[in-house]
N, CA, C, O and the ligand as a Tripos MOL2 file, in Angstrom:
@<TRIPOS>MOLECULE
protein
  237   235    60     0     0
PROTEIN
NO_CHARGES

@<TRIPOS>ATOM
      1 N          16.6020  -30.6670  -19.4540 N.3       1 MET1
      2 CA         15.9950  -29.3480  -19.6130 C.3       1 MET1
      3 C          15.7850  -28.6650  -18.2640 C.2       1 MET1
      4 O          15.4740  -29.3110  -17.2630 O.2       1 MET1
      5 N          15.9590  -27.3660  -18.2610 N.am      2 LEU2
      6 CA         15.7010  -26.6100  -17.0460 C.3       2 LEU2
      7 C          14.2010  -26.4760  -16.8320 C.2       2 LEU2
      8 O          13.4400  -26.4320  -17.7990 O.2       2 LEU2
      9 N          13.7750  -26.4130  -15.6010 N.am      3 PRO3
     10 CA         12.3500  -26.2020  -15.3300 C.3       3 PRO3
     11 C          11.9240  -24.8150  -15.8270 C.2       3 PRO3
     12 O          12.7250  -23.8860  -15.9330 O.2       3 PRO3
     13 N          10.6740  -24.7270  -16.1140 N.am      4 ASN4
     14 CA         10.1570  -23.4520  -16.6220 C.3       4 ASN4
     15 C          10.2280  -22.3910  -15.5150 C.2       4 ASN4
     16 O           9.4970  -22.4560  -14.5260 O.2       4 ASN4
     17 N          11.1200  -21.4190  -15.7020 N.am      5 VAL5
     18 CA         11.3430  -20.4050  -14.6550 C.3       5 VAL5
     19 C          10.0770  -19.5810  -14.4410 C.2       5 VAL5
     20 O           9.7180  -19.2700  -13.3060 O.2       5 VAL5
     21 N           9.4130  -19.2330  -15.5170 N.am      6 ASN6
     22 CA          8.2170  -18.4220  -15.3850 C.3       6 ASN6
     23 C           7.1320  -19.1730  -14.6070 C.2       6 ASN6
     24 O           6.4120  -18.5910  -13.7960 O.2       6 ASN6
     25 N           7.0350  -20.4700  -14.8710 N.am      7 GLN7
     26 CA          6.0370  -21.2610  -14.1570 C.3       7 GLN7
     27 C           6.3820  -21.3210  -12.6770 C.2       7 GLN7
     28 O           5.4950  -21.2940  -11.8240 O.2       7 GLN7
     29 N           7.6790  -21.4040  -12.3740 N.am      8 PHE8
     30 CA          8.1080  -21.4670  -10.9910 C.3       8 PHE8
     31 C           7.7080  -20.2040  -10.2350 C.2       8 PHE8
     32 O           7.1740  -20.2800   -9.1280 O.2       8 PHE8
     33 N           7.9640  -19.0570  -10.8260 N.am      9 PHE9
     34 CA          7.6540  -17.8110  -10.1470 C.3       9 PHE9
     35 C           6.1540  -17.5510  -10.0910 C.2       9 PHE9
     36 O           5.6690  -16.8600   -9.1950 O.2       9 PHE9
     37 N           5.4150  -18.1150  -11.0630 N.am     10 ASP10
     38 CA          3.9780  -17.9600  -11.0230 C.3      10 ASP10
     39 C           3.3680  -18.7410   -9.8800 C.2      10 ASP10
     40 O           2.2970  -18.3910   -9.3850 O.2      10 ASP10
     41 N           4.0420  -19.7940   -9.4600 N.am     11 SER11
     42 CA          3.5030  -20.6160   -8.3720 C.3      11 SER11
     43 C           3.7500  -19.9460   -7.0280 C.2      11 SER11
     44 O           3.1170  -20.2980   -6.0320 O.2      11 SER11
     45 N           4.6680  -18.9820   -6.9920 N.am     12 LEU12
     46 CA          4.9540  -18.3020   -5.7320 C.3      12 LEU12
     47 C           3.8560  -17.2940   -5.4580 C.2      12 LEU12
     48 O           3.3320  -16.6710   -6.3820 O.2      12 LEU12
     49 N           3.5010  -17.1290   -4.1680 N.am     13 PRO13
     50 CA          2.5190  -16.1160   -3.7980 C.3      13 PRO13
     51 C           3.0770  -14.7170   -4.0510 C.2      13 PRO13
     52 O           4.1860  -14.3960   -3.6250 O.2      13 PRO13
     53 N           2.3200  -13.9120   -4.7290 N.am     14 LYS14
     54 CA          2.7730  -12.5430   -5.0190 C.3      14 LYS14
     55 C           2.5030  -11.6460   -3.8010 C.2      14 LYS14
     56 O           1.5030  -11.7840   -3.0960 O.2      14 LYS14
     57 N           3.4470  -10.7240   -3.5950 N.am     15 LYS15
     58 CA          3.2640   -9.7880   -2.5110 C.3      15 LYS15
     59 C           2.2880   -8.7030   -2.9420 C.2      15 LYS15
     60 O           2.5180   -7.9720   -3.9050 O.2      15 LYS15
     61 N           1.2070   -8.6250   -2.2090 N.am     16 GLN16
     62 CA          0.1790   -7.6510   -2.5820 C.3      16 GLN16
     63 C          -0.0030   -6.6310   -1.4910 C.2      16 GLN16
     64 O           0.2150   -6.9090   -0.3120 O.2      16 GLN16
     65 N          -0.4040   -5.4490   -1.8980 N.am     17 CYS17
     66 CA         -0.7000   -4.3850   -0.9490 C.3      17 CYS17
     67 C          -1.9270   -4.7750   -0.1640 C.2      17 CYS17
     68 O          -2.9340   -5.1800   -0.7440 O.2      17 CYS17
     69 N          -1.8570   -4.6580    1.1680 N.am     18 SER18
     70 CA         -2.9770   -5.0540    1.9950 C.3      18 SER18
     71 C          -4.1190   -4.0390    1.9270 C.2      18 SER18
     72 O          -5.2200   -4.2920    2.4180 O.2      18 SER18
     73 N          -3.8410   -2.8910    1.3120 N.am     19 LYS19
     74 CA         -4.8670   -1.8600    1.2350 C.3      19 LYS19
     75 C          -5.5790   -1.8800   -0.1090 C.2      19 LYS19
     76 O          -6.7920   -2.0710   -0.1870 O.2      19 LYS19
     77 N          -4.7910   -1.6780   -1.1750 N.am     20 CYS20
     78 CA         -5.3860   -1.5760   -2.4940 C.3      20 CYS20
     79 C          -5.2940   -2.8920   -3.2520 C.2      20 CYS20
     80 O          -5.9490   -3.0580   -4.2810 O.2      20 CYS20
     81 N          -4.4800   -3.8390   -2.7520 N.am     21 GLY21
     82 CA         -4.4150   -5.1650   -3.3570 C.3      21 GLY21
     83 C          -3.5990   -5.2380   -4.6260 C.2      21 GLY21
     84 O          -3.5960   -6.2650   -5.3050 O.2      21 GLY21
     85 N          -2.9070   -4.1630   -4.9570 N.am     22 SER22
     86 CA         -2.0690   -4.1880   -6.1420 C.3      22 SER22
     87 C          -0.7880   -4.9580   -5.8870 C.2      22 SER22
     88 O          -0.2270   -4.9140   -4.7920 O.2      22 SER22
     89 N          -0.3290   -5.6710   -6.9190 N.am     23 VAL23
     90 CA          0.8730   -6.4850   -6.7580 C.3      23 VAL23
     91 C           2.0840   -5.5690   -6.5860 C.2      23 VAL23
     92 O           2.2990   -4.6380   -7.3630 O.2      23 VAL23
     93 N           2.8650   -5.8590   -5.5500 N.am     24 MET24
     94 CA          4.0250   -5.0270   -5.2590 C.3      24 MET24
     95 C           5.2780   -5.7030   -5.7560 C.2      24 MET24
     96 O           5.3690   -6.9310   -5.7640 O.2      24 MET24
     97 N           6.2430   -4.9090   -6.1690 N.am     25 GLU25
     98 CA          7.5390   -5.4410   -6.5240 C.3      25 GLU25
     99 C           8.2800   -5.8280   -5.2530 C.2      25 GLU25
    100 O           8.0710   -5.2510   -4.1860 O.2      25 GLU25
    101 N           9.1460   -6.8130   -5.3960 N.am     26 GLU26
    102 CA          9.9260   -7.2150   -4.2210 C.3      26 GLU26
    103 C          10.8550   -6.0740   -3.8250 C.2      26 GLU26
    104 O          11.7090   -5.6550   -4.6070 O.2      26 GLU26
    105 N          10.6850   -5.5880   -2.6340 N.am     27 LEU27
    106 CA         11.4780   -4.4590   -2.1780 C.3      27 LEU27
    107 C          12.4810   -4.9160   -1.1240 C.2      27 LEU27
    108 O          12.2860   -5.9290   -0.4510 O.2      27 LEU27
    109 N          13.5530   -4.1470   -0.9990 N.am     28 SER28
    110 CA         14.5340   -4.4770    0.0170 C.3      28 SER28
    111 C          13.9600   -4.2460    1.4070 C.2      28 SER28
    112 O          14.2430   -5.0010    2.3370 O.2      28 SER28
    113 N          13.1510   -3.1950    1.5450 N.am     29 GLU29
    114 CA         12.5170   -2.9220    2.8140 C.3      29 GLU29
    115 C          11.1470   -3.5800    2.8310 C.2      29 GLU29
    116 O          10.1850   -3.0350    2.2900 O.2      29 GLU29
    117 N          11.0580   -4.7400    3.4450 N.am     30 CYS30
    118 CA          9.8340   -5.5270    3.4280 C.3      30 CYS30
    119 C           9.0890   -5.3830    4.7440 C.2      30 CYS30
    120 O           8.3370   -6.2770    5.1330 O.2      30 CYS30
    121 N           9.2890   -4.2720    5.4270 N.am     31 TYR31
    122 CA          8.6390   -4.1080    6.7090 C.3      31 TYR31
    123 C           7.1930   -3.6890    6.5820 C.2      31 TYR31
    124 O           6.4290   -3.7360    7.5460 O.2      31 TYR31
    125 N           6.8210   -3.2710    5.3610 N.am     32 THR32
    126 CA          5.4650   -2.7990    5.1660 C.3      32 THR32
    127 C           4.6600   -3.7550    4.3090 C.2      32 THR32
    128 O           5.2180   -4.4360    3.4490 O.2      32 THR32
    129 N           3.3870   -3.8120    4.5270 N.am     33 HIS33
    130 CA          2.5240   -4.6910    3.7340 C.3      33 HIS33
    131 C           1.6700   -3.8830    2.7760 C.2      33 HIS33
    132 O           0.7840   -4.4320    2.1210 O.2      33 HIS33
    133 N           1.9240   -2.5920    2.6860 N.am     34 VAL34
    134 CA          1.1940   -1.7670    1.7630 C.3      34 VAL34
    135 C           2.1580   -1.1340    0.7770 C.2      34 VAL34
    136 O           3.3420   -0.9770    1.0730 O.2      34 VAL34
    137 N           1.6590   -0.7740   -0.3850 N.am     35 CYS35
    138 CA          2.5140   -0.1800   -1.4060 C.3      35 CYS35
    139 C           2.8990    1.2320   -1.0010 C.2      35 CYS35
    140 O           2.3680    1.7810   -0.0360 O.2      35 CYS35
    141 N           3.8270    1.8120   -1.7460 N.am     36 ASN36
    142 CA          4.3190    3.1470   -1.4010 C.3      36 ASN36
    143 C           3.2040    4.1820   -1.4160 C.2      36 ASN36
    144 O           3.1860    5.1060   -0.6040 O.2      36 ASN36
    145 N           2.2820    4.0140   -2.3440 N.am     37 GLU37
    146 CA          1.1850    4.9840   -2.4450 C.3      37 GLU37
    147 C           0.3290    4.9510   -1.1840 C.2      37 GLU37
    148 O           0.0270    5.9880   -0.5920 O.2      37 GLU37
    149 N          -0.0550    3.7400   -0.7860 N.am     38 CYS38
    150 CA         -0.9380    3.6020    0.3660 C.3      38 CYS38
    151 C          -0.2130    4.0000    1.6540 C.2      38 CYS38
    152 O          -0.8010    4.6400    2.5250 O.2      38 CYS38
    153 N           1.0350    3.6290    1.7730 N.am     39 SER39
    154 CA          1.7830    3.9730    2.9880 C.3      39 SER39
    155 C           1.9740    5.4770    3.0820 C.2      39 SER39
    156 O           1.9730    6.0400    4.1770 O.2      39 SER39
    157 N           2.1400    6.1320    1.9300 N.am     40 GLY40
    158 CA          2.2810    7.5670    1.9330 C.3      40 GLY40
    159 C           0.9530    8.2650    2.2020 C.2      40 GLY40
    160 O           0.8910    9.2560    2.9300 O.2      40 GLY40
    161 N          -0.0980    7.7330    1.6040 N.am     41 GLN41
    162 CA         -1.3930    8.3650    1.7780 C.3      41 GLN41
    163 C          -1.9270    8.1940    3.1800 C.2      41 GLN41
    164 O          -2.6880    9.0280    3.6720 O.2      41 GLN41
    165 N          -1.5210    7.0890    3.8360 N.am     42 SER42
    166 CA         -2.0540    6.8170    5.1730 C.3      42 SER42
    167 C          -1.5400    7.8160    6.1790 C.2      42 SER42
    168 O          -2.0680    7.9160    7.2860 O.2      42 SER42
    169 N          -0.4970    8.5730    5.7980 N.am     43 ILE43
    170 CA          0.0690    9.5460    6.7340 C.3      43 ILE43
    171 C          -0.8600   10.7570    6.8470 C.2      43 ILE43
    172 O          -1.0170   11.3260    7.9270 O.2      43 ILE43
    173 N          -1.4600   11.1360    5.7510 N.am     44 TYR44
    174 CA         -2.2630   12.3500    5.7560 C.3      44 TYR44
    175 C          -3.4740   12.2910    6.6630 C.2      44 TYR44
    176 O          -3.7150   13.2380    7.4110 O.2      44 TYR44
    177 N          -4.2690   11.1820    6.6270 N.am     45 PRO45
    178 CA         -5.4430   11.1390    7.5130 C.3      45 PRO45
    179 C          -5.0600   11.2060    8.9840 C.2      45 PRO45
    180 O          -5.8350   11.6980    9.8050 O.2      45 PRO45
    181 N          -3.8710   10.7160    9.3250 N.am     46 LEU46
    182 CA         -3.4690   10.7270   10.7330 C.3      46 LEU46
    183 C          -3.1040   12.1310   11.1720 C.2      46 LEU46
    184 O          -3.3890   12.5320   12.3010 O.2      46 LEU46
    185 N          -2.4550   12.8990   10.2510 N.am     47 SER47
    186 CA         -2.0250   14.2350   10.6380 C.3      47 SER47
    187 C          -3.1490   15.2570   10.4660 C.2      47 SER47
    188 O          -3.1000   16.3550   11.0180 O.2      47 SER47
    189 N          -4.1580   14.8710    9.6890 N.am     48 PHE48
    190 CA         -5.2450   15.8190    9.4150 C.3      48 PHE48
    191 C          -6.2570   15.8100   10.5670 C.2      48 PHE48
    192 O          -6.8320   14.7780   10.9130 O.2      48 PHE48
    193 N          -6.4500   16.9930   11.1400 N.am     49 LYS49
    194 CA         -7.4770   17.0880   12.1600 C.3      49 LYS49
    195 C          -8.3950   18.2620   11.7860 C.2      49 LYS49
    196 O          -7.9120   19.3470   11.4620 O.2      49 LYS49
    197 N          -9.6820   18.0520   11.8290 N.am     50 PRO50
    198 CA        -10.5960   19.1310   11.4890 C.3      50 PRO50
    199 C         -10.5080   20.2680   12.5110 C.2      50 PRO50
    200 O         -10.4180   20.0480   13.7190 O.2      50 PRO50
    201 N         -10.5370   21.4400   11.9950 N.am     51 ASP51
    202 CA        -10.4420   22.6000   12.8750 C.3      51 ASP51
    203 C         -11.7210   22.7120   13.7170 C.2      51 ASP51
    204 O         -12.8020   22.8530   13.1450 O.2      51 ASP51
    205 N         -11.6410   22.6570   15.0220 N.am     52 PRO52
    206 CA        -12.8460   22.7020   15.8560 C.3      52 PRO52
    207 C         -13.5540   24.0580   15.7550 C.2      52 PRO52
    208 O         -14.7390   24.1820   16.0620 O.2      52 PRO52
    209 N         -12.7950   25.0690   15.3170 N.am     53 LYS53
    210 CA        -13.3890   26.4090   15.1880 C.3      53 LYS53
    211 C         -14.1600   26.5600   13.8740 C.2      53 LYS53
    212 O         -14.9080   27.5170   13.6760 O.2      53 LYS53
    213 N         -13.9520   25.5720   12.9730 N.am     54 TYR54
    214 CA        -14.5990   25.6590   11.6640 C.3      54 TYR54
    215 C         -16.0510   25.2320   11.7820 C.2      54 TYR54
    216 O         -16.3400   24.0910   12.1430 O.2      54 TYR54
    217 N         -16.9490   26.1250   11.4850 N.am     55 ASN55
    218 CA        -18.3660   25.8040   11.5690 C.3      55 ASN55
    219 C         -19.0320   26.2420   10.2700 C.2      55 ASN55
    220 O         -19.2400   27.4360   10.0550 O.2      55 ASN55
    221 N         -19.3730   25.2830    9.3950 N.am     56 PRO56
    222 CA        -19.9390   25.6350    8.0800 C.3      56 PRO56
    223 C         -21.3010   26.2780    8.2160 C.2      56 PRO56
    224 O         -21.7460   26.9490    7.2850 O.2      56 PRO56
    225 N         -21.9800   26.1040    9.3340 N.am     57 LYS57
    226 CA        -23.3130   26.6750    9.4960 C.3      57 LYS57
    227 C         -23.2410   28.1670    9.8540 C.2      57 LYS57
    228 O         -24.2370   28.8850    9.7710 O.2      57 LYS57
    229 N         -22.0520   28.6140   10.2520 N.am     58 ALA58
    230 CA        -21.8990   30.0050   10.6990 C.3      58 ALA58
    231 C         -21.5940   30.9300    9.5270 C.2      58 ALA58
    232 O         -21.3040   32.1050    9.7500 O.2      58 ALA58
    233 N         -21.6470   30.4520    8.3020 N.am     59 VAL59
    234 CA        -21.3210   31.2970    7.1490 C.3      59 VAL59
    235 C         -22.4070   32.3150    6.9310 C.2      59 VAL59
    236 O         -22.3200   33.1230    6.0060 O.2      59 VAL59
    237 ZN         -1.6560    0.0800   -2.0950 Zn       60 ZN60
@<TRIPOS>BOND
     1     1     2 1
     2     2     3 1
     3     3     4 2
     4     3     5 am
     5     5     6 1
     6     6     7 1
     7     7     8 2
     8     7     9 am
     9     9    10 1
    10    10    11 1
    11    11    12 2
    12    11    13 am
    13    13    14 1
    14    14    15 1
    15    15    16 2
    16    15    17 am
    17    17    18 1
    18    18    19 1
    19    19    20 2
    20    19    21 am
    21    21    22 1
    22    22    23 1
    23    23    24 2
    24    23    25 am
    25    25    26 1
    26    26    27 1
    27    27    28 2
    28    27    29 am
    29    29    30 1
    30    30    31 1
    31    31    32 2
    32    31    33 am
    33    33    34 1
    34    34    35 1
    35    35    36 2
    36    35    37 am
    37    37    38 1
    38    38    39 1
    39    39    40 2
    40    39    41 am
    41    41    42 1
    42    42    43 1
    43    43    44 2
    44    43    45 am
    45    45    46 1
    46    46    47 1
    47    47    48 2
    48    47    49 am
    49    49    50 1
    50    50    51 1
    51    51    52 2
    52    51    53 am
    53    53    54 1
    54    54    55 1
    55    55    56 2
    56    55    57 am
    57    57    58 1
    58    58    59 1
    59    59    60 2
    60    59    61 am
    61    61    62 1
    62    62    63 1
    63    63    64 2
    64    63    65 am
    65    65    66 1
    66    66    67 1
    67    67    68 2
    68    67    69 am
    69    69    70 1
    70    70    71 1
    71    71    72 2
    72    71    73 am
    73    73    74 1
    74    74    75 1
    75    75    76 2
    76    75    77 am
    77    77    78 1
    78    78    79 1
    79    79    80 2
    80    79    81 am
    81    81    82 1
    82    82    83 1
    83    83    84 2
    84    83    85 am
    85    85    86 1
    86    86    87 1
    87    87    88 2
    88    87    89 am
    89    89    90 1
    90    90    91 1
    91    91    92 2
    92    91    93 am
    93    93    94 1
    94    94    95 1
    95    95    96 2
    96    95    97 am
    97    97    98 1
    98    98    99 1
    99    99   100 2
   100    99   101 am
   101   101   102 1
   102   102   103 1
   103   103   104 2
   104   103   105 am
   105   105   106 1
   106   106   107 1
   107   107   108 2
   108   107   109 am
   109   109   110 1
   110   110   111 1
   111   111   112 2
   112   111   113 am
   113   113   114 1
   114   114   115 1
   115   115   116 2
   116   115   117 am
   117   117   118 1
   118   118   119 1
   119   119   120 2
   120   119   121 am
   121   121   122 1
   122   122   123 1
   123   123   124 2
   124   123   125 am
   125   125   126 1
   126   126   127 1
   127   127   128 2
   128   127   129 am
   129   129   130 1
   130   130   131 1
   131   131   132 2
   132   131   133 am
   133   133   134 1
   134   134   135 1
   135   135   136 2
   136   135   137 am
   137   137   138 1
   138   138   139 1
   139   139   140 2
   140   139   141 am
   141   141   142 1
   142   142   143 1
   143   143   144 2
   144   143   145 am
   145   145   146 1
   146   146   147 1
   147   147   148 2
   148   147   149 am
   149   149   150 1
   150   150   151 1
   151   151   152 2
   152   151   153 am
   153   153   154 1
   154   154   155 1
   155   155   156 2
   156   155   157 am
   157   157   158 1
   158   158   159 1
   159   159   160 2
   160   159   161 am
   161   161   162 1
   162   162   163 1
   163   163   164 2
   164   163   165 am
   165   165   166 1
   166   166   167 1
   167   167   168 2
   168   167   169 am
   169   169   170 1
   170   170   171 1
   171   171   172 2
   172   171   173 am
   173   173   174 1
   174   174   175 1
   175   175   176 2
   176   175   177 am
   177   177   178 1
   178   178   179 1
   179   179   180 2
   180   179   181 am
   181   181   182 1
   182   182   183 1
   183   183   184 2
   184   183   185 am
   185   185   186 1
   186   186   187 1
   187   187   188 2
   188   187   189 am
   189   189   190 1
   190   190   191 1
   191   191   192 2
   192   191   193 am
   193   193   194 1
   194   194   195 1
   195   195   196 2
   196   195   197 am
   197   197   198 1
   198   198   199 1
   199   199   200 2
   200   199   201 am
   201   201   202 1
   202   202   203 1
   203   203   204 2
   204   203   205 am
   205   205   206 1
   206   206   207 1
   207   207   208 2
   208   207   209 am
   209   209   210 1
   210   210   211 1
   211   211   212 2
   212   211   213 am
   213   213   214 1
   214   214   215 1
   215   215   216 2
   216   215   217 am
   217   217   218 1
   218   218   219 1
   219   219   220 2
   220   219   221 am
   221   221   222 1
   222   222   223 1
   223   223   224 2
   224   223   225 am
   225   225   226 1
   226   226   227 1
   227   227   228 2
   228   227   229 am
   229   229   230 1
   230   230   231 1
   231   231   232 2
   232   231   233 am
   233   233   234 1
   234   234   235 1
   235   235   236 2
@<TRIPOS>SUBSTRUCTURE
     1 MET1         2 RESIDUE 1 A MET
     2 LEU2         6 RESIDUE 1 A LEU
     3 PRO3        10 RESIDUE 1 A PRO
     4 ASN4        14 RESIDUE 1 A ASN
     5 VAL5        18 RESIDUE 1 A VAL
     6 ASN6        22 RESIDUE 1 A ASN
     7 GLN7        26 RESIDUE 1 A GLN
     8 PHE8        30 RESIDUE 1 A PHE
     9 PHE9        34 RESIDUE 1 A PHE
    10 ASP10       38 RESIDUE 1 A ASP
    11 SER11       42 RESIDUE 1 A SER
    12 LEU12       46 RESIDUE 1 A LEU
    13 PRO13       50 RESIDUE 1 A PRO
    14 LYS14       54 RESIDUE 1 A LYS
    15 LYS15       58 RESIDUE 1 A LYS
    16 GLN16       62 RESIDUE 1 A GLN
    17 CYS17       66 RESIDUE 1 A CYS
    18 SER18       70 RESIDUE 1 A SER
    19 LYS19       74 RESIDUE 1 A LYS
    20 CYS20       78 RESIDUE 1 A CYS
    21 GLY21       82 RESIDUE 1 A GLY
    22 SER22       86 RESIDUE 1 A SER
    23 VAL23       90 RESIDUE 1 A VAL
    24 MET24       94 RESIDUE 1 A MET
    25 GLU25       98 RESIDUE 1 A GLU
    26 GLU26      102 RESIDUE 1 A GLU
    27 LEU27      106 RESIDUE 1 A LEU
    28 SER28      110 RESIDUE 1 A SER
    29 GLU29      114 RESIDUE 1 A GLU
    30 CYS30      118 RESIDUE 1 A CYS
    31 TYR31      122 RESIDUE 1 A TYR
    32 THR32      126 RESIDUE 1 A THR
    33 HIS33      130 RESIDUE 1 A HIS
    34 VAL34      134 RESIDUE 1 A VAL
    35 CYS35      138 RESIDUE 1 A CYS
    36 ASN36      142 RESIDUE 1 A ASN
    37 GLU37      146 RESIDUE 1 A GLU
    38 CYS38      150 RESIDUE 1 A CYS
    39 SER39      154 RESIDUE 1 A SER
    40 GLY40      158 RESIDUE 1 A GLY
    41 GLN41      162 RESIDUE 1 A GLN
    42 SER42      166 RESIDUE 1 A SER
    43 ILE43      170 RESIDUE 1 A ILE
    44 TYR44      174 RESIDUE 1 A TYR
    45 PRO45      178 RESIDUE 1 A PRO
    46 LEU46      182 RESIDUE 1 A LEU
    47 SER47      186 RESIDUE 1 A SER
    48 PHE48      190 RESIDUE 1 A PHE
    49 LYS49      194 RESIDUE 1 A LYS
    50 PRO50      198 RESIDUE 1 A PRO
    51 ASP51      202 RESIDUE 1 A ASP
    52 PRO52      206 RESIDUE 1 A PRO
    53 LYS53      210 RESIDUE 1 A LYS
    54 TYR54      214 RESIDUE 1 A TYR
    55 ASN55      218 RESIDUE 1 A ASN
    56 PRO56      222 RESIDUE 1 A PRO
    57 LYS57      226 RESIDUE 1 A LYS
    58 ALA58      230 RESIDUE 1 A ALA
    59 VAL59      234 RESIDUE 1 A VAL
    60 ZN60       237 GROUP 0 **** ****
């Protein structure tokens, strides 16, 4: 009999997103440790800078 394939893959460590912890599918590009959502979202905080001229108290 062949070994239980499902059991074999269950014993392997699953690749998880280091940010949200969701299980990621095996991707060809394994250079990232975060899922596509987190890697995409992480771009916005870096490019976002608060406008120094914006003063909510001056309304
Ligand atoms: Zn994620």
